[in-house]
ROTOR-352494 format. One record per residue (C-alpha): residue in one letter; x, y, z. Coordinates in steps of 0.1 Angstrom, whole numbers, plus 5000, padded with zeros to 4 digits. Layout:
AXYZ/...
END
This chain:
X740356637780/X740856537815/X736956527819/X736256297790/X734955977804/X732855827776/X734155557748/X732555317726/X733755047749/X732455197783/X733955357812/X733155287848/X733755507879/X734555337913/X733055447942/X735055707961/X736155597994/X738155808020/X741255618026/X744655708044/X747755758020/X750655548027/X753955758017/X756855578001/X760355668015/X763155797993/X764955527972/X768555537963/X769755547930/X772455347910/X775255507887/X776055187871/X774054857862/X774054627891/X775154297894/X772054057886/X770653917918/X768053637923/X764453717929/X764053987958/X760654057972/X760354457971/X758654558002/X756054848003/X757755168013/X756855308051/X755355618056/X757755918048/X758556178075/X758956468050/X757256378019/X758256527985/X756056557957/X757256487920/X757556737895/X758656797857/X761057067844/X760157127807/X762857317790/X762957417753/X765857337732/X767357577707/X769557547676/X773057477682/X775657747677/X777557537653/X774457447631/X775257657597/X772757457577/X770357647554/X766457627562/X764957437594/X767857367620/X768857017620/X770757007652/X769257127686/X770557127721/X770657277759/X773157277786/X772057337821/X774357287850/X771657447875/X768657247873/X766357097901/X767156737912/X765556487886/X766156137879/X764556057844/X764856257812/X763156247778/X762356477746/X758956577734/X757556777708/X754256927697/X752756687670/X752356327680/X751956227644/X755556367637/X758356117641/X761856217652/X764356107624/X767456147640/X769556097672/X769256217709/X771856207733/X772056307769/X774656347796/X773856417833/X775556537863/X775256317896/X773556527924/X776256617951/X779256447935/X779556677904/X780456387882/X779056417846/X778156087827/X779256007793/X776956047766/X773755817764/X771255747735/X767655817742/X765455587722/X763755807698/X761155547683/X758255567706/X755255667688/X754155307687/X753555287722/X750455497722/X746555477723/X744955367692/X743855597666/X740455787666/X740355707706/X739155947731/X742755927745/X744555977713/X742356277703/X742356477734/X744256747723/X747056697751/X749056397735/X752456497721/X755256337702/X757856187727/X761155967729/X761055697755/X762055787788/X765555717801/X766255667839/X769555847849/X769355867888/X769356147911/X770756437889/X771156817891/X772956897857/X772056797821/X773256837785/X771256717754/X771856737718/X769356627691/X770556577656/X768456497627/X769656227603/X772456347579/X771956687599/X775056907593/X776656727567/X775956977536/X773557257530/X770157167536/X770856797544/X768756597570/X765456577578/X763756867598/X763456827634/X759956817649/X758457157662/X758657257697/X761157027710/X761557027750/X763556847772/X761656697799/X763356637836/X761156437858/X761656407895/X759556097906/X759156247942/X758656047973/X755056067978/X751656157959/X751456527950/X749356817968/X745656727963/X744357007944/X745957267915/X749757097920/X751857267896/X753656987880/X755157137849/X757657427848/X758357697823/X755157847823/X753057557808/X749357537821/X748557397856/X745857137858/X743357127884/X743156757897/X740656587920/X741256557957/X743756297965/X741656117987/X738956057963/X741255967932/X743355717954/X740055557968/X738855507931/X742055327922/X742055117954/X738354997952/X738954877915/X740654597931/X738054557958/X737254177944/X740854077953/X741954227982/X740954478013/X740854838002/X744255038003/X746654758002/X750054787990/X750254447975/X747954167961/X749153867978/X750153537958/X747753257960/X748152887955/X746652707926/X743752587944/X743152937960/X743253107928/X740952817911/X738652897940/X738653277934/X738253257898/X735153047899/X733853267927/X734153567905/X732453397877/X729353307899/X729053677913/X729153787877/X726453557868/X724453717896/X725454077890/X727454137921/X730954117909/X732954387892/X735654197874/X734254037841/X735953687836/X735653427812/X736753117831/X735152807816/X732152697836/X731452377820/X730752067847/X734151927834/X736152237844/X734252377873/X736352197896/X739952267881/X739752557854/X742952637833/X744452917852/X747752977868/X748453057905/X747753447909/X751353617916/X751953857942/X751454207926/X752654557939/X749654787938/X749955117927/X749655237963/X752655007966/X754655187943/X753655527953/X751355677923/X749856017925/X746555947916/X745756317909/X747756297881/X745856077857/X742356137845/X739456027867/X737555697857/X738455407839/X738255297803/X737754907797/X737954677768/X735454387763/X738154117774/X741854007772/X742653767743/X746453817741/X749553987760/X751854237743/X755354217759/X757354537757/X760654677772/X760555037784/X763855137767/X764555327799/X768155167802/X769354897827/X771055097853/X768955067883/X768554857914/X765454677922/X764954897954/X764755187926/X761855067907/X759055237928/X760755557919/X761355457884/X757555377878/X756555697894/X758955867867/X757455677839/X754055757849/X754656107855/X756356117819/X753555957802/X750956157819/X752256527823/X754956497792/X753356277766/X749756377775/X748456047781/X745455957805/X747555727828/X750555507824/X750455327792/X751254977804/X748854767821/X751654577841/X755354637848/X758054397859/X761554457871/X764654247868/X764154077902/X760853927890/X758654147908/X755354257893/X753554597895/X750154717885/X750154987858/X747255157843/X744555197871/X741254997867/X741654687882/X744354407881/X741754147870/X739654367846/X740354437810/X741754787815/X742354947782/X745955077778/X747955267754/X750955027748/X750754887714/X749555117687/X746454947668/X745954637691/X745054787725/X741754657722/X741154317738/X744654287749/X747054387778/X750454547779/X753354397801/X756454607801/X759854487815/X761954757827/X765054797810/X766554797772/X766954447757/X768454507723/X771854407733/X771354297770/X769653977781/X766653977804/X766953817837/X765453477843/X763153637870/X761953897846/X760953617821/X759553387848/X757353677859/X755753727824/X755053347825/X753353377859/X751353687853/X750153567820/X749153237833/X746953397859/X745553687839/X744853507807/X743453227824/X740853457839/X739653497802/X739853137791/X742853187770/X745752967764/X749153157767/X750652897743/X748052947717/X747053197690/X744153457686/X742553697662/X742754077670/X741254367649/X743754587640/X742954977648/X745655097623/X749455097621/X752355017598/X752154657594/X748354597594/X745554837580/X742454927603/X740054667602/X742254367591/X741754047616/X745553957625/X746353607639/X748853627665/X750253437696/X748353517726/X751753597743/X753153827715/X756054077713/X755154447705/X756854387671/X754354137660/X751854427659/X753954717646/X757254767628/X759654827658/X762654717678/X760454677708/X760654477733/X764154427719/X765754127702/X766953957733/X763753967752/X761553857723/X763853547718/X762453427752/X758753467747/X758553117735/X759753007767/X757353227788/X754553087765/X755352727775/X755652777809/X752653017814/X750652717798/X752352447823/X751452687852/X747752667837/X747852277837/X747852237801/
END
C-alpha cells in the first residue's frame, strides 16, 4: 500500500518544499562491454529540451507451441518484434514466495539498426533481494516474484523463453513454472514522469495516483539538508578534516535536537578532535541520476543504526558505459517499484565500474534508511550494489575502491570499524532462522547472510581488500 507509512521502527516525512526540477539528457547505450577505463566523473545531466518520461510494458507469456508435456506448461515464451523502445528487461510472476526453478533467456533487437543479439541469460534467483518477512513493505500486497533485471541497451524487439528445470525431457518432467509470468520491458526515460496519474504500466494493469512531482522531489532533497543545499545533483567530497568537523557538528546538533541525522560518532574527550571516520566521498544524488520521485511511496522508513554494510552485484550484466549509468539506475528503480512492487529502489547505494557512487533508496545519505537488499538482514544495515555481474568477470579496481571510501565514511558516522565484526539479528532466511543473533563482518557479502551467489565470487573475493582499505581511510 503506497499510503502505508507506519512501521515498528518509525517513519519520518520530510518537509515538502517547492524546488525546480533538472531533467537529465538522453544517454547513449552500449552494445558490447566497453574497455575498462580509469575513474571517471559522471557530471550531472543538463536540462533536456524535450523530456521523455519512462514507462514499463508488461507482456504476458504463453506456453511454447512445442511444449507437449502433460500437466502445467514447463516452457513459456514470447516473440514481439514490434514493441516500444526499452533498455532493461526482467520477468515477474504473481507470488513473491514462489521461486522460478529454471532458466530465463532473452534476445533483443537493437533500436534503429535491426540487429538481433544472441541469447542472454537472466538471473532467476532474485528473491533474496527483498524486504524482510512480516515488514510493511513485504506484506503490502503489491510485491511480486521477479528475476534480476538485465540491461540490454536501446531496443525495439524482444524474444524470451522460460523453461523449468528438466522441462520437456519427458511427460510431466520438470518443476512447474510460477503462475502469472510476464515480461517487463523498461524504458528508463530521460526525465521524471508527469506529476499526477501517470500511466507507468501497459497491458491494462492498474494506474497508481502519485503525489505532485514538486512535493515528492522536495521531500527527497530535504532528507540531505544536513549535508548540502537543497536540490543539488551531487554531494561533494570532503577532506578528512572537513568530514571530522561535519560529523562532530551533526553529533552536537543531535544532542541539542536540531539535527535530522542520527549519528554515533564517539564524543569522548580523546576522540572529539579526531573521530574514526573516512573522508566523505562524492555521491551523485537521486536528483543527479534523474529519479522520478512520484514512483516511490511517500515518506521514509528508518532502522535504528548502521552496524554493517552488505555488498551486492545487480546481476544486470556488464555491457554498459559509465555514461549509461543514470539511465541504468532509473531502469532498476522503475523495475523494483513498478514491476517487483517495492516501495523504492532496494539498495541504499550503487557503484559503477568507474568508481562513481550514487544515492539509492530515498531518506538521507547519512541516515539509517531501511533498504530491501538482504532478506532477513535489512535492519541495522545498508546495502551497496555494484552495477554488473561478477561470477566470472572481475570487478574494476575503481569500484572496489568506491566501496572502501563509502563504507569508511558511512560506517564511521555510526562508530563502526569496517574491518571488524558485529552481531545482527536475523529476520528469517535460508541460512539463519528468525531471531538468531549472527556474527558477521561489518563489510559482508550478500552470501554471508543468505545462501546465494551474490555478489558473485570475484567481487566477494575483493571484500577483504575493501575492509582493510576502509579501515585505513578511517585512520585505524
